[in-house]
N, C-alpha and C positions, 0 to 999 in steps of 0.2 A: 433112446433119450438123448435129444440134444438140442440145441440152438445153432442155426442156422442164421450166414448175414450172407444176402449178396445184393447186389446193382440189381434194380427195380426194370420191368418195361415199362412202354408210353402209358400204354392203360394201364397197369401195375400202381403208377401212379397218379393220376387221372382218378380212378378210383378210388386208391385211401382218404385225399385230399379231402372226401366227402363227410370223411369218419371225424373222430373227433379227437380236438388237444390236448396232448399232455405237457410241462412244462415243469425241471424239477431243475434245482441250481445245484452245485459240487456236495454234497454229499455221499455217503455210503451206506446203506440200510438194507436188511434181508427182509423179499418179497414173495411172495406166493404164488405161484399162476395157480388159478382155480380150472381155470382152462387153456387151453390153443392162445393164442396171441397176434397176431402179426401188424407189426411197428413198419411204416416210413418213417426216417429220423431225417432232421428239418436243421434242425442245429445242437450242437456239441460234442461230445465224447462221453465215451463210455465202457465201463469192462465188466462183466457179469458172471461171475462166478458159480458154478453147479455145481451137485456129485460128477466126477467124471468131465467134468474141464472147462473153459474159460472161451467166455467170445467179447471180440472190441468192434466196437464200429464207431458208426460218426455221420454226420453230412450225410446226406443224399445215400444212404445204406439202406435198404429192406430187414429187417427181421426177424422170425419164427420165434417164438418160444412157448415149447410145449407144457403138459402141466406140470408144473414144479418148484419145488422151492430153492433160492438163491439169495446172490447179495450182491442187489446194483451196488459199485464206485464211479461216480458221475466225477469223470474229469473234465467236462467243459458245461456248463447250462445247457440241459439236453431239454431238445420241444422237439411233440412226434407226437403223427396223426398215429391213433391209431384202432383196434378192431379184435 
C-alpha cells in the first residue's frame, strides 16, 4: 500500500475537472482514507506521511491514495479535485 504520484493524461484532467473540489490552508493533520481516492492537484504543495513512507506532490500532479491512515503536512495552500 503506497501513495502514487504522477503526471495526468489529458483525458484524466478532463475527467477529474468534473469532480468535487477540496481546499485546505497551510496546516498539519491526521487523515483516514476509508476507501481509495484519486486527486488532481490544482494548487499548492503537500507531503503526506504514512506507515511505510511518504509522498510529496504539488500543482499538476495526479495522486492515488489507497485506503490508509496518514498525516498531511500542507506546505502551501492546496486546492484539488477528488474522487
